[in-house]
C-alpha positions as CSV (number, residue, x, y, z in Angstrom):
1,X,27.9,-21.6,-59.9
2,X,27.1,-21.3,-56.3
3,X,29.4,-18.9,-54.6
4,X,31.5,-20.2,-52.1
5,X,30.9,-19.0,-48.4
6,X,34.4,-17.6,-47.2
7,X,34.6,-18.7,-43.2
8,X,37.7,-16.3,-42.3
9,X,35.5,-13.2,-42.9
10,X,33.9,-11.5,-39.7
11,X,30.5,-11.1,-41.0
12,X,30.5,-15.1,-41.2
13,X,28.7,-17.2,-38.6
14,X,31.5,-18.9,-36.0
15,X,31.7,-22.1,-35.7
16,X,32.9,-21.8,-32.1
17,X,30.0,-19.3,-31.1
18,X,27.4,-21.6,-31.6
19,X,28.8,-24.6,-30.1
20,X,29.9,-22.8,-27.1
21,X,26.6,-20.5,-27.0
22,X,25.2,-24.0,-25.1
23,X,22.7,-23.3,-22.3
24,X,25.1,-25.0,-19.4
25,X,27.7,-22.4,-20.3
26,X,25.5,-19.8,-20.3
27,X,23.8,-21.2,-17.4
28,X,27.2,-21.0,-15.5
29,X,28.4,-17.5,-16.5
30,X,25.6,-16.3,-15.1
31,X,26.2,-17.7,-12.1
32,X,30.2,-17.2,-11.9
33,X,28.7,-13.4,-11.8
34,X,26.4,-13.7,-9.6
35,X,28.3,-15.7,-7.2
36,X,31.2,-13.2,-8.5
37,X,34.0,-15.7,-8.6
38,X,34.8,-18.9,-10.7
39,X,35.1,-21.2,-6.9
40,X,31.5,-20.4,-5.2
41,X,29.8,-20.8,-8.4
42,X,31.8,-24.0,-9.0
43,X,30.8,-24.8,-5.5
44,X,27.1,-23.8,-5.9
45,X,26.6,-25.4,-9.1
46,X,28.9,-28.3,-7.7
47,X,31.0,-28.5,-11.0
48,X,34.5,-28.5,-10.6
49,X,36.4,-25.2,-10.7
50,X,38.6,-26.3,-13.8
51,X,35.8,-26.8,-15.4
52,X,33.8,-23.9,-14.6
53,X,36.6,-22.2,-15.7
54,X,37.1,-23.7,-19.5
55,X,34.0,-22.9,-20.5
56,X,34.7,-19.3,-19.2
57,X,37.5,-19.5,-21.5
58,X,36.1,-21.4,-23.7
59,X,33.3,-18.6,-24.4
60,X,35.1,-16.1,-24.1
61,X,37.7,-17.1,-27.1
62,X,33.9,-18.0,-29.2
63,X,33.0,-14.5,-28.9
64,X,36.7,-13.4,-29.7
65,X,36.4,-10.4,-26.1
66,X,36.8,-10.8,-22.6
67,X,33.8,-11.1,-21.0
68,X,35.3,-10.9,-17.0
69,X,37.8,-8.6,-15.0
70,X,39.6,-11.0,-13.2
71,X,41.0,-9.0,-9.4
72,X,42.0,-10.0,-6.5
73,X,38.5,-10.7,-4.3
74,X,36.7,-12.1,-7.5
75,X,35.6,-11.7,-11.4
76,X,32.9,-8.5,-12.1
77,X,31.9,-8.3,-15.6
78,X,33.3,-6.3,-19.0
79,X,30.3,-4.2,-20.7
80,X,30.3,-7.0,-23.1
81,X,29.6,-9.3,-20.0
82,X,26.7,-7.2,-18.7
83,X,25.5,-7.5,-22.8
84,X,25.8,-11.2,-22.3
85,X,24.7,-11.5,-18.9
86,X,21.6,-10.0,-20.0
87,X,20.7,-12.1,-22.8
88,X,22.1,-15.0,-21.0
89,X,18.9,-14.5,-17.6
90,X,15.8,-13.8,-20.6
91,X,17.2,-17.1,-22.4
92,X,17.3,-19.3,-19.5
93,X,14.3,-17.2,-17.8
94,X,12.5,-18.3,-21.4
95,X,13.7,-21.9,-21.3
96,X,12.5,-22.3,-17.4
97,X,9.0,-20.8,-18.5
98,X,8.6,-23.2,-21.5
99,X,9.5,-26.3,-19.0
100,X,7.4,-24.6,-16.0
101,X,4.0,-24.0,-18.5
102,X,4.8,-28.0,-20.4
103,X,4.8,-29.5,-16.2
104,X,1.7,-27.6,-15.8
105,X,-0.2,-29.0,-18.2
106,X,0.3,-32.7,-16.3
107,X,1.3,-31.8,-12.6
108,X,-1.1,-28.5,-12.4
109,X,0.1,-25.4,-11.5
110,X,3.7,-25.1,-10.5
111,X,7.2,-23.3,-11.1
112,X,9.7,-20.8,-8.9
113,X,9.0,-17.1,-8.1
114,X,11.6,-14.7,-7.4
115,X,10.3,-12.2,-4.9
116,X,11.8,-9.7,-3.0
117,X,9.7,-7.3,-0.4
118,X,10.3,-4.2,1.6
119,X,11.1,-5.5,6.0
120,X,7.5,-4.4,6.6
121,X,5.7,-6.3,3.9
122,X,7.9,-9.1,5.1
123,X,7.0,-9.0,9.2
124,X,3.6,-7.9,8.7
125,X,1.2,-9.6,6.4
126,X,3.7,-11.5,3.2
127,X,3.7,-14.3,6.5
128,X,-0.3,-15.2,6.4
129,X,-0.3,-14.0,2.3
130,X,2.1,-16.5,1.3
131,X,0.8,-19.2,3.2
132,X,-2.8,-18.8,1.8
133,X,-0.8,-18.6,-1.6
134,X,1.4,-21.9,-1.3
135,X,-1.5,-24.0,0.0
136,X,-3.6,-22.9,-3.2
137,X,-0.9,-23.7,-5.2
138,X,1.9,-26.0,-3.5
139,X,3.6,-26.4,-6.2
140,X,4.8,-22.7,-7.0
141,X,8.2,-22.2,-4.8
142,X,8.1,-18.7,-3.6
143,X,12.0,-17.6,-3.4
144,X,11.3,-14.4,-0.5
145,X,13.7,-12.1,0.3
146,X,13.8,-8.6,1.7
147,X,15.4,-5.2,1.0
148,X,15.0,-1.4,0.9
149,X,12.8,-0.2,-1.9
150,X,15.8,1.2,-4.5
151,X,17.6,-2.8,-4.5
152,X,13.9,-3.7,-4.9
153,X,13.5,-2.0,-8.1
154,X,17.1,-2.4,-9.2
155,X,16.3,-6.3,-8.5
156,X,12.8,-6.4,-10.9
157,X,14.4,-4.5,-13.0
158,X,17.1,-6.5,-13.4
159,X,15.8,-9.8,-13.7
160,X,17.0,-10.7,-10.4
161,X,13.5,-10.9,-9.2
162,X,10.3,-11.1,-10.3
163,X,8.3,-9.8,-8.4
164,X,8.9,-6.0,-5.6
165,X,6.5,-5.4,-3.0
166,X,7.5,-2.4,-1.7
167,X,6.2,1.4,-0.3
168,X,7.1,4.6,-1.8
169,X,7.8,6.0,-5.1
170,X,9.2,3.5,-7.6
171,X,11.7,5.9,-10.0
172,X,13.5,2.7,-11.9
173,X,12.3,3.3,-15.4
174,X,10.6,-0.1,-17.1
175,X,8.5,-1.3,-14.4
176,X,4.8,-2.1,-14.0
177,X,3.5,-0.4,-11.1
178,X,0.2,-1.5,-9.2
179,X,-1.1,-1.3,-6.2
180,X,-0.9,-4.1,-3.8
181,X,-4.3,-5.5,-1.7
182,X,-2.4,-5.1,1.6
183,X,-1.7,-1.5,3.7
184,X,-0.1,-1.4,7.3
185,X,-0.6,1.1,9.9
186,X,2.1,3.2,11.3
187,X,2.3,3.7,14.7
188,X,4.6,5.0,17.7
189,X,6.6,2.7,20.2
190,X,7.7,4.1,23.9
191,X,7.8,2.4,26.6
192,X,5.8,2.3,29.5
193,X,7.4,5.3,31.5
194,X,7.9,7.6,28.2
195,X,6.0,11.1,29.1
196,X,4.4,10.4,25.6
197,X,2.9,7.3,26.8
198,X,-0.1,7.7,28.0
199,X,-1.4,10.2,25.1
200,X,-3.9,8.3,22.6
201,X,-2.8,9.3,19.5
202,X,0.2,11.9,18.6
203,X,1.2,14.4,15.6
204,X,4.3,14.5,14.4
205,X,5.2,17.9,15.7
206,X,4.7,16.3,19.3
207,X,7.5,14.3,19.3
208,X,9.7,17.8,19.1
209,X,12.2,17.7,21.9
210,X,11.4,14.1,22.2
211,X,14.1,11.1,21.5
212,X,14.1,9.5,18.0
213,X,14.7,5.8,17.0
214,X,15.7,6.0,13.7
215,X,15.6,3.9,10.9
216,X,18.2,3.4,7.5
217,X,18.8,6.2,5.9
218,X,17.1,4.9,2.9
219,X,14.5,2.8,4.4
220,X,10.6,4.1,3.7
221,X,9.5,5.0,7.1
222,X,13.0,7.1,7.5
223,X,12.7,9.1,4.6
224,X,8.8,9.5,4.8
225,X,10.2,10.9,8.0
226,X,12.6,13.1,6.8
227,X,10.1,14.8,4.5
228,X,7.3,15.3,6.5
229,X,10.0,16.8,9.2
230,X,10.8,19.0,6.7
231,X,7.0,19.9,5.2
232,X,5.9,20.4,8.7
233,X,8.8,22.2,9.8
234,X,9.0,19.9,12.9
235,X,12.9,19.3,14.3
236,X,13.6,15.5,15.4
237,X,16.2,15.1,17.4
238,X,17.5,11.5,16.7
239,X,19.7,9.5,19.6
240,X,20.5,6.1,17.7
241,X,19.3,4.7,14.7
242,X,19.1,1.3,13.7
243,X,18.4,-1.6,10.7
244,X,15.3,-3.2,11.7
245,X,12.4,-2.5,13.2
246,X,12.6,-5.1,15.3
247,X,15.7,-3.5,16.8
248,X,13.9,-0.4,17.2
249,X,11.4,-1.7,19.0
250,X,14.2,-3.1,21.3
251,X,15.9,0.4,21.8
252,X,12.0,2.2,22.8
253,X,11.4,-0.6,25.3
254,X,14.9,0.0,26.9
255,X,13.7,4.2,27.0
256,X,15.7,5.1,24.4
257,X,13.8,7.3,22.5
258,X,10.8,7.0,20.1
259,X,10.5,4.7,17.4
260,X,8.3,4.0,13.8
261,X,6.8,0.7,12.8
262,X,3.8,-0.9,11.3
263,X,1.5,-1.7,13.8
264,X,1.2,-5.6,13.3
265,X,4.8,-5.7,14.2
266,X,4.5,-3.3,16.9
267,X,2.0,-5.8,18.8
268,X,3.7,-8.6,18.2
269,X,6.7,-7.0,19.8
270,X,4.8,-5.4,22.5
271,X,3.4,-9.3,23.4
272,X,6.5,-10.3,25.1
273,X,8.4,-6.3,25.5
274,X,7.3,-3.4,27.8
275,X,6.5,-1.5,24.7
276,X,3.2,0.8,24.4
277,X,1.9,1.3,21.6
278,X,0.0,5.2,20.8
279,X,-1.6,5.8,17.1
280,X,0.1,8.3,14.7
281,X,-2.8,11.2,13.9
282,X,-0.8,11.8,10.6
283,X,-3.0,11.3,7.0
284,X,0.7,9.7,5.8
285,X,0.4,7.1,8.4
286,X,-1.9,5.0,6.5
287,X,0.6,3.6,3.8
288,X,-0.4,1.0,0.8
289,X,2.3,-1.5,-0.5
290,X,3.0,-1.3,-4.6
291,X,4.2,-4.1,-7.0
292,X,5.7,-4.2,-9.4
293,X,6.9,-6.3,-12.3
294,X,8.4,-6.1,-15.5
295,X,7.0,-6.4,-18.3
296,X,4.1,-8.0,-17.0
297,X,2.4,-10.0,-19.8
298,X,5.9,-12.2,-20.7
299,X,5.8,-13.4,-17.0
300,X,5.5,-16.8,-16.6
301,X,1.6,-18.2,-15.2
302,X,4.0,-18.8,-11.4
303,X,4.6,-14.8,-11.4
304,X,0.9,-13.7,-13.1
305,X,-0.6,-16.0,-10.2
306,X,1.1,-14.5,-7.5
307,X,0.9,-10.8,-8.9
308,X,-2.6,-11.5,-9.3
309,X,-3.2,-12.5,-6.0
310,X,-1.0,-9.9,-4.3
311,X,-3.1,-7.0,-6.7
312,X,-6.9,-7.7,-7.1
313,X,-7.0,-10.6,-4.8
314,X,-6.6,-13.3,-7.4
315,X,-7.8,-16.7,-7.1
316,X,-8.4,-16.9,-3.3
317,X,-9.6,-13.3,-2.8
């Protein structure tokens, strides 16, 4: 005689769990966490707030554990919620990958790629690079945003970005790092009346005594300047701190100090601003970008195509 399964046993699978863990509910849960609130998620998904709230409540009931902490300013995931968000993102990503791969047989290569890059890359080589890639793969949509190195690495690690492009060290565990095909050159920018404006090139120690326009503390350029100044014993005098290369160039043009920015960016600003570009005679001024990705061999083909293009030139080289 066959044994009768005890549905009340804690080891027995929950019928509610199997019925509530559907893709729509998981997608809504991810949206709620990413938007920090049910109302904003509902607006983003074009669904009634009450429907989203009911889905989340049913999900928590089915899993028999709280997934969100409700606060005045929104919601944050509990420890169980963080575990679910990791699994949900992987599952939704796998479904999207399956759909993309199957559609590619009929319509050619297609898909969505989320890319997070440093500001220097975003304003330097990426416009040209993205244009060339997009012309070769018109059905691949690139969602491109800028950020600082630490946030880029975290975004790739937690899979909110597929690809990260940055300069400097990659310290986030679990990421695969490859050299990028693109490089940049850091230069000095200053007003035409600056005492150093007529110099053909300058070493870092020659900036001692002249006001420097600092970048954000966590930016790759600022960290590099701090490191090299400490290594060489150069005392850099900071007058002002800005949050972008454009702001650094604008301040330099007004005579507020010397800025350190990528050459491509400096040339564009100098085309309409009274700005002098001076070569920075330091080996570290030649910077190599890095491309980081998580589990490259498991990425959708659209992601792999862009990684290949960024690291080896891919099919466009």
